[in-house]
PDB file of N, CA, C and O in Angstrom:
ATOM      1  N   MET A   1      -4.224  14.181   2.274  1.00  0.00           N
ATOM      2  CA  MET A   1      -3.533  12.988   1.830  1.00  0.00           C
ATOM      3  C   MET A   1      -2.330  12.738   2.737  1.00  0.00           C
ATOM      4  O   MET A   1      -1.588  13.659   3.076  1.00  0.00           O
ATOM      5  N   LYS A   2      -2.155  11.482   3.120  1.00  0.00           N
ATOM      6  CA  LYS A   2      -1.002  11.082   3.924  1.00  0.00           C
ATOM      7  C   LYS A   2      -0.150  10.126   3.118  1.00  0.00           C
ATOM      8  O   LYS A   2      -0.639   9.438   2.222  1.00  0.00           O
ATOM      9  N   LYS A   3       1.146  10.088   3.450  1.00  0.00           N
ATOM     10  CA  LYS A   3       2.081   9.195   2.764  1.00  0.00           C
ATOM     11  C   LYS A   3       2.884   8.407   3.784  1.00  0.00           C
ATOM     12  O   LYS A   3       3.318   8.945   4.802  1.00  0.00           O
ATOM     13  N   VAL A   4       3.075   7.124   3.500  1.00  0.00           N
ATOM     14  CA  VAL A   4       3.969   6.275   4.286  1.00  0.00           C
ATOM     15  C   VAL A   4       4.743   5.403   3.304  1.00  0.00           C
ATOM     16  O   VAL A   4       4.348   5.257   2.148  1.00  0.00           O
ATOM     17  N   THR A   5       5.835   4.833   3.765  1.00  0.00           N
ATOM     18  CA  THR A   5       6.639   3.951   2.921  1.00  0.00           C
ATOM     19  C   THR A   5       6.534   2.538   3.467  1.00  0.00           C
ATOM     20  O   THR A   5       6.669   2.308   4.669  1.00  0.00           O
ATOM     21  N   ILE A   6       6.288   1.582   2.554  1.00  0.00           N
ATOM     22  CA  ILE A   6       6.121   0.194   2.966  1.00  0.00           C
ATOM     23  C   ILE A   6       7.058  -0.719   2.179  1.00  0.00           C
ATOM     24  O   ILE A   6       7.665  -0.324   1.184  1.00  0.00           O
ATOM     25  N   SER A   7       7.147  -1.942   2.664  1.00  0.00           N
ATOM     26  CA  SER A   7       7.873  -2.989   1.952  1.00  0.00           C
ATOM     27  C   SER A   7       6.965  -4.214   1.880  1.00  0.00           C
ATOM     28  O   SER A   7       6.394  -4.636   2.886  1.00  0.00           O
ATOM     29  N   LEU A   8       6.839  -4.775   0.684  1.00  0.00           N
ATOM     30  CA  LEU A   8       6.056  -5.989   0.470  1.00  0.00           C
ATOM     31  C   LEU A   8       7.017  -7.051  -0.062  1.00  0.00           C
ATOM     32  O   LEU A   8       7.198  -7.188  -1.272  1.00  0.00           O
ATOM     33  N   ALA A   9       7.626  -7.794   0.851  1.00  0.00           N
ATOM     34  CA  ALA A   9       8.723  -8.693   0.491  1.00  0.00           C
ATOM     35  C   ALA A   9       8.263 -10.059  -0.015  1.00  0.00           C
ATOM     36  O   ALA A   9       8.994 -10.720  -0.752  1.00  0.00           O
ATOM     37  N   ALA A  10       7.069 -10.484   0.371  1.00  0.00           N
ATOM     38  CA  ALA A  10       6.616 -11.835   0.017  1.00  0.00           C
ATOM     39  C   ALA A  10       5.219 -11.786  -0.598  1.00  0.00           C
ATOM     40  O   ALA A  10       4.499 -10.798  -0.452  1.00  0.00           O
ATOM     41  N   ILE A  11       4.851 -12.851  -1.278  1.00  0.00           N
ATOM     42  CA  ILE A  11       3.520 -12.929  -1.901  1.00  0.00           C
ATOM     43  C   ILE A  11       2.429 -12.801  -0.843  1.00  0.00           C
ATOM     44  O   ILE A  11       1.417 -12.140  -1.078  1.00  0.00           O
ATOM     45  N   ASN A  12       2.622 -13.420   0.310  1.00  0.00           N
ATOM     46  CA  ASN A  12       1.631 -13.305   1.383  1.00  0.00           C
ATOM     47  C   ASN A  12       1.504 -11.884   1.896  1.00  0.00           C
ATOM     48  O   ASN A  12       0.417 -11.473   2.304  1.00  0.00           O
ATOM     49  N   ASP A  13       2.608 -11.112   1.885  1.00  0.00           N
ATOM     50  CA  ASP A  13       2.544  -9.708   2.279  1.00  0.00           C
ATOM     51  C   ASP A  13       1.600  -8.943   1.353  1.00  0.00           C
ATOM     52  O   ASP A  13       0.778  -8.148   1.808  1.00  0.00           O
ATOM     53  N   VAL A  14       1.729  -9.194   0.056  1.00  0.00           N
ATOM     54  CA  VAL A  14       0.877  -8.507  -0.924  1.00  0.00           C
ATOM     55  C   VAL A  14      -0.579  -8.882  -0.681  1.00  0.00           C
ATOM     56  O   VAL A  14      -1.449  -8.012  -0.653  1.00  0.00           O
ATOM     57  N   LYS A  15      -0.846 -10.161  -0.508  1.00  0.00           N
ATOM     58  CA  LYS A  15      -2.214 -10.630  -0.282  1.00  0.00           C
ATOM     59  C   LYS A  15      -2.811 -10.003   0.984  1.00  0.00           C
ATOM     60  O   LYS A  15      -3.943  -9.520   0.967  1.00  0.00           O
ATOM     61  N   ASN A  16      -2.056 -10.013   2.060  1.00  0.00           N
ATOM     62  CA  ASN A  16      -2.539  -9.443   3.324  1.00  0.00           C
ATOM     63  C   ASN A  16      -2.742  -7.940   3.222  1.00  0.00           C
ATOM     64  O   ASN A  16      -3.713  -7.406   3.759  1.00  0.00           O
ATOM     65  N   PHE A  17      -1.825  -7.247   2.531  1.00  0.00           N
ATOM     66  CA  PHE A  17      -1.953  -5.807   2.357  1.00  0.00           C
ATOM     67  C   PHE A  17      -3.220  -5.468   1.575  1.00  0.00           C
ATOM     68  O   PHE A  17      -3.969  -4.576   1.973  1.00  0.00           O
ATOM     69  N   VAL A  18      -3.467  -6.165   0.475  1.00  0.00           N
ATOM     70  CA  VAL A  18      -4.664  -5.912  -0.343  1.00  0.00           C
ATOM     71  C   VAL A  18      -5.932  -6.203   0.462  1.00  0.00           C
ATOM     72  O   VAL A  18      -6.914  -5.471   0.344  1.00  0.00           O
ATOM     73  N   ASN A  19      -5.924  -7.250   1.271  1.00  0.00           N
ATOM     74  CA  ASN A  19      -7.083  -7.554   2.112  1.00  0.00           C
ATOM     75  C   ASN A  19      -7.392  -6.415   3.073  1.00  0.00           C
ATOM     76  O   ASN A  19      -8.561  -6.115   3.317  1.00  0.00           O
ATOM     77  N   VAL A  20      -6.368  -5.782   3.620  1.00  0.00           N
ATOM     78  CA  VAL A  20      -6.579  -4.638   4.518  1.00  0.00           C
ATOM     79  C   VAL A  20      -7.107  -3.437   3.734  1.00  0.00           C
ATOM     80  O   VAL A  20      -8.074  -2.800   4.150  1.00  0.00           O
ATOM     81  N   VAL A  21      -6.476  -3.129   2.606  1.00  0.00           N
ATOM     82  CA  VAL A  21      -6.857  -1.938   1.829  1.00  0.00           C
ATOM     83  C   VAL A  21      -8.305  -2.020   1.348  1.00  0.00           C
ATOM     84  O   VAL A  21      -9.016  -1.015   1.359  1.00  0.00           O
ATOM     85  N   THR A  22      -8.745  -3.198   0.928  1.00  0.00           N
ATOM     86  CA  THR A  22     -10.096  -3.316   0.379  1.00  0.00           C
ATOM     87  C   THR A  22     -11.188  -3.117   1.425  1.00  0.00           C
ATOM     88  O   THR A  22     -12.353  -2.943   1.066  1.00  0.00           O
ATOM     89  N   LYS A  23     -10.843  -3.139   2.697  1.00  0.00           N
ATOM     90  CA  LYS A  23     -11.829  -2.881   3.753  1.00  0.00           C
ATOM     91  C   LYS A  23     -12.229  -1.409   3.832  1.00  0.00           C
ATOM     92  O   LYS A  23     -13.260  -1.075   4.415  1.00  0.00           O
ATOM     93  N   TYR A  24     -11.422  -0.534   3.250  1.00  0.00           N
ATOM     94  CA  TYR A  24     -11.642   0.906   3.387  1.00  0.00           C
ATOM     95  C   TYR A  24     -12.182   1.480   2.077  1.00  0.00           C
ATOM     96  O   TYR A  24     -11.816   1.029   0.992  1.00  0.00           O
ATOM     97  N   ASP A  25     -13.070   2.496   2.195  1.00  0.00           N
ATOM     98  CA  ASP A  25     -13.712   3.031   1.001  1.00  0.00           C
ATOM     99  C   ASP A  25     -12.960   4.200   0.363  1.00  0.00           C
ATOM    100  O   ASP A  25     -13.374   4.684  -0.690  1.00  0.00           O
ATOM    101  N   PHE A  26     -11.869   4.664   0.971  1.00  0.00           N
ATOM    102  CA  PHE A  26     -11.091   5.745   0.343  1.00  0.00           C
ATOM    103  C   PHE A  26     -10.048   5.158  -0.601  1.00  0.00           C
ATOM    104  O   PHE A  26      -9.735   3.969  -0.547  1.00  0.00           O
ATOM    105  N   ASP A  27      -9.518   6.024  -1.469  1.00  0.00           N
ATOM    106  CA  ASP A  27      -8.525   5.593  -2.452  1.00  0.00           C
ATOM    107  C   ASP A  27      -7.141   5.518  -1.822  1.00  0.00           C
ATOM    108  O   ASP A  27      -6.756   6.360  -1.012  1.00  0.00           O
ATOM    109  N   VAL A  28      -6.402   4.478  -2.221  1.00  0.00           N
ATOM    110  CA  VAL A  28      -5.019   4.296  -1.787  1.00  0.00           C
ATOM    111  C   VAL A  28      -4.211   3.951  -3.029  1.00  0.00           C
ATOM    112  O   VAL A  28      -4.545   3.014  -3.755  1.00  0.00           O
ATOM    113  N   ASP A  29      -3.153   4.708  -3.270  1.00  0.00           N
ATOM    114  CA  ASP A  29      -2.279   4.459  -4.411  1.00  0.00           C
ATOM    115  C   ASP A  29      -0.905   4.026  -3.932  1.00  0.00           C
ATOM    116  O   ASP A  29      -0.456   4.418  -2.855  1.00  0.00           O
ATOM    117  N   LEU A  30      -0.240   3.210  -4.746  1.00  0.00           N
ATOM    118  CA  LEU A  30       1.148   2.825  -4.492  1.00  0.00           C
ATOM    119  C   LEU A  30       2.006   3.461  -5.573  1.00  0.00           C
ATOM    120  O   LEU A  30       1.687   3.376  -6.759  1.00  0.00           O
ATOM    121  N   VAL A  31       3.094   4.096  -5.161  1.00  0.00           N
ATOM    122  CA  VAL A  31       3.982   4.788  -6.084  1.00  0.00           C
ATOM    123  C   VAL A  31       5.370   4.158  -6.001  1.00  0.00           C
ATOM    124  O   VAL A  31       5.971   4.073  -4.930  1.00  0.00           O
ATOM    125  N   SER A  32       5.862   3.719  -7.161  1.00  0.00           N
ATOM    126  CA  SER A  32       7.209   3.159  -7.252  1.00  0.00           C
ATOM    127  C   SER A  32       7.852   3.745  -8.500  1.00  0.00           C
ATOM    128  O   SER A  32       7.498   3.383  -9.622  1.00  0.00           O
ATOM    129  N   GLY A  33       8.801   4.655  -8.294  1.00  0.00           N
ATOM    130  CA  GLY A  33       9.406   5.342  -9.438  1.00  0.00           C
ATOM    131  C   GLY A  33       8.363   6.178 -10.152  1.00  0.00           C
ATOM    132  O   GLY A  33       7.700   7.015  -9.540  1.00  0.00           O
ATOM    133  N   LYS A  34       8.219   5.946 -11.460  1.00  0.00           N
ATOM    134  CA  LYS A  34       7.243   6.710 -12.241  1.00  0.00           C
ATOM    135  C   LYS A  34       5.891   6.012 -12.341  1.00  0.00           C
ATOM    136  O   LYS A  34       4.990   6.507 -13.019  1.00  0.00           O
ATOM    137  N   TYR A  35       5.738   4.874 -11.679  1.00  0.00           N
ATOM    138  CA  TYR A  35       4.513   4.092 -11.772  1.00  0.00           C
ATOM    139  C   TYR A  35       3.612   4.319 -10.560  1.00  0.00           C
ATOM    140  O   TYR A  35       4.079   4.363  -9.422  1.00  0.00           O
ATOM    141  N   VAL A  36       2.321   4.461 -10.823  1.00  0.00           N
ATOM    142  CA  VAL A  36       1.306   4.607  -9.777  1.00  0.00           C
ATOM    143  C   VAL A  36       0.233   3.563 -10.040  1.00  0.00           C
ATOM    144  O   VAL A  36      -0.319   3.495 -11.138  1.00  0.00           O
ATOM    145  N   VAL A  37      -0.063   2.744  -9.026  1.00  0.00           N
ATOM    146  CA  VAL A  37      -1.105   1.731  -9.182  1.00  0.00           C
ATOM    147  C   VAL A  37      -2.079   1.819  -8.007  1.00  0.00           C
ATOM    148  O   VAL A  37      -1.743   2.310  -6.930  1.00  0.00           O
ATOM    149  N   ASP A  38      -3.283   1.331  -8.247  1.00  0.00           N
ATOM    150  CA  ASP A  38      -4.313   1.247  -7.218  1.00  0.00           C
ATOM    151  C   ASP A  38      -3.904   0.159  -6.220  1.00  0.00           C
ATOM    152  O   ASP A  38      -3.625  -0.973  -6.614  1.00  0.00           O
ATOM    153  N   ALA A  39      -3.869   0.501  -4.942  1.00  0.00           N
ATOM    154  CA  ALA A  39      -3.432  -0.453  -3.918  1.00  0.00           C
ATOM    155  C   ALA A  39      -4.423  -1.594  -3.727  1.00  0.00           C
ATOM    156  O   ALA A  39      -4.106  -2.575  -3.054  1.00  0.00           O
ATOM    157  N   LYS A  40      -5.608  -1.486  -4.302  1.00  0.00           N
ATOM    158  CA  LYS A  40      -6.603  -2.559  -4.185  1.00  0.00           C
ATOM    159  C   LYS A  40      -6.457  -3.585  -5.307  1.00  0.00           C
ATOM    160  O   LYS A  40      -7.220  -4.549  -5.370  1.00  0.00           O
ATOM    161  N   SER A  41      -5.481  -3.381  -6.190  1.00  0.00           N
ATOM    162  CA  SER A  41      -5.276  -4.253  -7.343  1.00  0.00           C
ATOM    163  C   SER A  41      -4.046  -5.144  -7.146  1.00  0.00           C
ATOM    164  O   SER A  41      -2.911  -4.668  -7.189  1.00  0.00           O
ATOM    165  N   ILE A  42      -4.282  -6.427  -6.932  1.00  0.00           N
ATOM    166  CA  ILE A  42      -3.158  -7.355  -6.771  1.00  0.00           C
ATOM    167  C   ILE A  42      -2.287  -7.374  -8.019  1.00  0.00           C
ATOM    168  O   ILE A  42      -1.059  -7.366  -7.923  1.00  0.00           O
ATOM    169  N   MET A  43      -2.916  -7.400  -9.191  1.00  0.00           N
ATOM    170  CA  MET A  43      -2.142  -7.415 -10.442  1.00  0.00           C
ATOM    171  C   MET A  43      -1.319  -6.140 -10.589  1.00  0.00           C
ATOM    172  O   MET A  43      -0.181  -6.183 -11.056  1.00  0.00           O
ATOM    173  N   GLY A  44      -1.883  -5.021 -10.197  1.00  0.00           N
ATOM    174  CA  GLY A  44      -1.148  -3.764 -10.253  1.00  0.00           C
ATOM    175  C   GLY A  44       0.065  -3.782  -9.350  1.00  0.00           C
ATOM    176  O   GLY A  44       1.139  -3.318  -9.734  1.00  0.00           O
ATOM    177  N   ILE A  45      -0.102  -4.315  -8.152  1.00  0.00           N
ATOM    178  CA  ILE A  45       1.011  -4.374  -7.197  1.00  0.00           C
ATOM    179  C   ILE A  45       2.128  -5.267  -7.731  1.00  0.00           C
ATOM    180  O   ILE A  45       3.306  -4.930  -7.612  1.00  0.00           O
ATOM    181  N   PHE A  46       1.758  -6.407  -8.321  1.00  0.00           N
ATOM    182  CA  PHE A  46       2.782  -7.306  -8.845  1.00  0.00           C
ATOM    183  C   PHE A  46       3.488  -6.738 -10.076  1.00  0.00           C
ATOM    184  O   PHE A  46       4.515  -7.273 -10.494  1.00  0.00           O
ATOM    185  N   SER A  47       2.957  -5.669 -10.660  1.00  0.00           N
ATOM    186  CA  SER A  47       3.651  -5.029 -11.780  1.00  0.00           C
ATOM    187  C   SER A  47       4.755  -4.089 -11.293  1.00  0.00           C
ATOM    188  O   SER A  47       5.561  -3.612 -12.093  1.00  0.00           O
ATOM    189  N   LEU A  48       4.796  -3.820  -9.985  1.00  0.00           N
ATOM    190  CA  LEU A  48       5.818  -2.939  -9.414  1.00  0.00           C
ATOM    191  C   LEU A  48       7.069  -3.738  -9.050  1.00  0.00           C
ATOM    192  O   LEU A  48       7.035  -4.964  -8.942  1.00  0.00           O
ATOM    193  N   ASP A  49       8.165  -3.019  -8.866  1.00  0.00           N
ATOM    194  CA  ASP A  49       9.410  -3.635  -8.406  1.00  0.00           C
ATOM    195  C   ASP A  49       9.320  -3.786  -6.888  1.00  0.00           C
ATOM    196  O   ASP A  49       9.553  -2.829  -6.150  1.00  0.00           O
ATOM    197  N   LEU A  50       8.985  -4.977  -6.429  1.00  0.00           N
ATOM    198  CA  LEU A  50       8.765  -5.205  -4.998  1.00  0.00           C
ATOM    199  C   LEU A  50      10.063  -5.382  -4.214  1.00  0.00           C
ATOM    200  O   LEU A  50      10.029  -5.545  -2.994  1.00  0.00           O
ATOM    201  N   SER A  51      11.200  -5.351  -4.895  1.00  0.00           N
ATOM    202  CA  SER A  51      12.479  -5.436  -4.179  1.00  0.00           C
ATOM    203  C   SER A  51      12.841  -4.094  -3.541  1.00  0.00           C
ATOM    204  O   SER A  51      13.746  -4.022  -2.710  1.00  0.00           O
ATOM    205  N   LYS A  52      12.135  -3.039  -3.930  1.00  0.00           N
ATOM    206  CA  LYS A  52      12.363  -1.705  -3.373  1.00  0.00           C
ATOM    207  C   LYS A  52      11.173  -1.312  -2.505  1.00  0.00           C
ATOM    208  O   LYS A  52      10.087  -1.880  -2.626  1.00  0.00           O
ATOM    209  N   SER A  53      11.390  -0.334  -1.628  1.00  0.00           N
ATOM    210  CA  SER A  53      10.274   0.147  -0.817  1.00  0.00           C
ATOM    211  C   SER A  53       9.309   0.941  -1.706  1.00  0.00           C
ATOM    212  O   SER A  53       9.697   1.483  -2.741  1.00  0.00           O
ATOM    213  N   ILE A  54       8.063   0.996  -1.282  1.00  0.00           N
ATOM    214  CA  ILE A  54       6.985   1.579  -2.077  1.00  0.00           C
ATOM    215  C   ILE A  54       6.301   2.661  -1.256  1.00  0.00           C
ATOM    216  O   ILE A  54       6.038   2.476  -0.067  1.00  0.00           O
ATOM    217  N   GLU A  55       6.013   3.790  -1.895  1.00  0.00           N
ATOM    218  CA  GLU A  55       5.302   4.863  -1.218  1.00  0.00           C
ATOM    219  C   GLU A  55       3.800   4.610  -1.307  1.00  0.00           C
ATOM    220  O   GLU A  55       3.276   4.305  -2.379  1.00  0.00           O
ATOM    221  N   VAL A  56       3.119   4.738  -0.182  1.00  0.00           N
ATOM    222  CA  VAL A  56       1.667   4.600  -0.128  1.00  0.00           C
ATOM    223  C   VAL A  56       1.068   5.988   0.021  1.00  0.00           C
ATOM    224  O   VAL A  56       1.410   6.718   0.951  1.00  0.00           O
ATOM    225  N   GLN A  57       0.177   6.355  -0.891  1.00  0.00           N
ATOM    226  CA  GLN A  57      -0.528   7.633  -0.814  1.00  0.00           C
ATOM    227  C   GLN A  57      -1.975   7.349  -0.431  1.00  0.00           C
ATOM    228  O   GLN A  57      -2.719   6.719  -1.182  1.00  0.00           O
ATOM    229  N   ILE A  58      -2.358   7.820   0.743  1.00  0.00           N
ATOM    230  CA  ILE A  58      -3.692   7.568   1.285  1.00  0.00           C
ATOM    231  C   ILE A  58      -4.521   8.841   1.087  1.00  0.00           C
ATOM    232  O   ILE A  58      -4.194   9.893   1.637  1.00  0.00           O
ATOM    233  N   HIS A  59      -5.583   8.738   0.307  1.00  0.00           N
ATOM    234  CA  HIS A  59      -6.396   9.895  -0.042  1.00  0.00           C
ATOM    235  C   HIS A  59      -7.561  10.050   0.930  1.00  0.00           C
ATOM    236  O   HIS A  59      -8.731   9.977   0.554  1.00  0.00           O
ATOM    237  N   SER A  60      -7.199  10.266   2.187  1.00  0.00           N
ATOM    238  CA  SER A  60      -8.193  10.470   3.236  1.00  0.00           C
ATOM    239  C   SER A  60      -7.498  11.127   4.415  1.00  0.00           C
ATOM    240  O   SER A  60      -6.332  10.850   4.695  1.00  0.00           O
ATOM    241  N   ASP A  61      -8.223  11.996   5.100  1.00  0.00           N
ATOM    242  CA  ASP A  61      -7.670  12.592   6.311  1.00  0.00           C
ATOM    243  C   ASP A  61      -7.997  11.746   7.534  1.00  0.00           C
ATOM    244  O   ASP A  61      -7.440  11.951   8.612  1.00  0.00           O
ATOM    245  N   ASN A  62      -8.906  10.794   7.356  1.00  0.00           N
ATOM    246  CA  ASN A  62      -9.379   9.978   8.455  1.00  0.00           C
ATOM    247  C   ASN A  62      -8.883   8.544   8.280  1.00  0.00           C
ATOM    248  O   ASN A  62      -9.679   7.621   8.106  1.00  0.00           O
ATOM    249  N   CYS A  63      -7.563   8.366   8.327  1.00  0.00           N
ATOM    250  CA  CYS A  63      -6.983   7.065   7.971  1.00  0.00           C
ATOM    251  C   CYS A  63      -6.132   6.460   9.078  1.00  0.00           C
ATOM    252  O   CYS A  63      -5.312   5.583   8.808  1.00  0.00           O
ATOM    253  N   ASP A  64      -6.307   6.903  10.307  1.00  0.00           N
ATOM    254  CA  ASP A  64      -5.479   6.391  11.405  1.00  0.00           C
ATOM    255  C   ASP A  64      -5.666   4.892  11.623  1.00  0.00           C
ATOM    256  O   ASP A  64      -4.696   4.181  11.885  1.00  0.00           O
ATOM    257  N   ALA A  65      -6.902   4.404  11.516  1.00  0.00           N
ATOM    258  CA  ALA A  65      -7.165   2.974  11.696  1.00  0.00           C
ATOM    259  C   ALA A  65      -6.472   2.170  10.594  1.00  0.00           C
ATOM    260  O   ALA A  65      -5.930   1.094  10.850  1.00  0.00           O
ATOM    261  N   PHE A  66      -6.492   2.695   9.371  1.00  0.00           N
ATOM    262  CA  PHE A  66      -5.836   2.026   8.247  1.00  0.00           C
ATOM    263  C   PHE A  66      -4.329   1.956   8.476  1.00  0.00           C
ATOM    264  O   PHE A  66      -3.726   0.895   8.315  1.00  0.00           O
ATOM    265  N   ILE A  67      -3.725   3.071   8.848  1.00  0.00           N
ATOM    266  CA  ILE A  67      -2.270   3.108   9.092  1.00  0.00           C
ATOM    267  C   ILE A  67      -1.909   2.149  10.218  1.00  0.00           C
ATOM    268  O   ILE A  67      -0.869   1.494  10.166  1.00  0.00           O
ATOM    269  N   ASP A  68      -2.758   2.063  11.231  1.00  0.00           N
ATOM    270  CA  ASP A  68      -2.521   1.132  12.328  1.00  0.00           C
ATOM    271  C   ASP A  68      -2.524  -0.316  11.835  1.00  0.00           C
ATOM    272  O   ASP A  68      -1.729  -1.132  12.302  1.00  0.00           O
ATOM    273  N   GLU A  69      -3.419  -0.639  10.891  1.00  0.00           N
ATOM    274  CA  GLU A  69      -3.506  -2.007  10.370  1.00  0.00           C
ATOM    275  C   GLU A  69      -2.323  -2.384   9.479  1.00  0.00           C
ATOM    276  O   GLU A  69      -1.967  -3.559   9.394  1.00  0.00           O
ATOM    277  N   ILE A  70      -1.710  -1.397   8.813  1.00  0.00           N
ATOM    278  CA  ILE A  70      -0.589  -1.702   7.913  1.00  0.00           C
ATOM    279  C   ILE A  70       0.771  -1.453   8.564  1.00  0.00           C
ATOM    280  O   ILE A  70       1.796  -1.455   7.883  1.00  0.00           O
ATOM    281  N   LYS A  71       0.778  -1.239   9.874  1.00  0.00           N
ATOM    282  CA  LYS A  71       2.028  -0.945  10.593  1.00  0.00           C
ATOM    283  C   LYS A  71       3.125  -1.961  10.349  1.00  0.00           C
ATOM    284  O   LYS A  71       4.301  -1.598  10.292  1.00  0.00           O
ATOM    285  N   SER A  72       2.765  -3.220  10.204  1.00  0.00           N
ATOM    286  CA  SER A  72       3.789  -4.256  10.018  1.00  0.00           C
ATOM    287  C   SER A  72       4.510  -4.137   8.681  1.00  0.00           C
ATOM    288  O   SER A  72       5.589  -4.705   8.513  1.00  0.00           O
ATOM    289  N   PHE A  73       3.931  -3.403   7.721  1.00  0.00           N
ATOM    290  CA  PHE A  73       4.561  -3.219   6.406  1.00  0.00           C
ATOM    291  C   PHE A  73       5.374  -1.928   6.319  1.00  0.00           C
ATOM    292  O   PHE A  73       6.189  -1.780   5.409  1.00  0.00           O
ATOM    293  N   ILE A  74       5.170  -0.993   7.247  1.00  0.00           N
ATOM    294  CA  ILE A  74       5.810   0.323   7.189  1.00  0.00           C
ATOM    295  C   ILE A  74       7.297   0.200   7.531  1.00  0.00           C
ATOM    296  O   ILE A  74       7.667  -0.478   8.490  1.00  0.00           O
ATOM    297  N   VAL A  75       8.143   0.864   6.737  1.00  0.00           N
ATOM    298  CA  VAL A  75       9.592   0.745   6.904  1.00  0.00           C
ATOM    299  C   VAL A  75      10.314   2.046   7.250  1.00  0.00           C
ATOM    300  O   VAL A  75      11.533   2.123   7.096  1.00  0.00           O
ATOM    301  N   ASP A  76       9.609   3.048   7.702  1.00  0.00           N
ATOM    302  CA  ASP A  76      10.256   4.324   8.052  1.00  0.00           C
ATOM    303  C   ASP A  76      11.230   4.146   9.115  1.00  0.00           C
ATOM    304  O   ASP A  76      11.869   5.111   9.535  1.00  0.00           O
TER     305      ASP A  76
END
């Protein structure tokens, strides 16, 4: 499992992020405080506090292409 931190500041960011995540068959979770949601769920993402950065947990060891696609959202 790999972890990165992202920021989803606008509605279009959320839409674009979900479009990228749904292309991959491994599980991706978003963690904000005590809440964990499926990154493929737009409704789940909008239930999080998007004013803060969000931890992405990628449940795959073979996720370099995915991380490359979400680079614009990463805030490390």
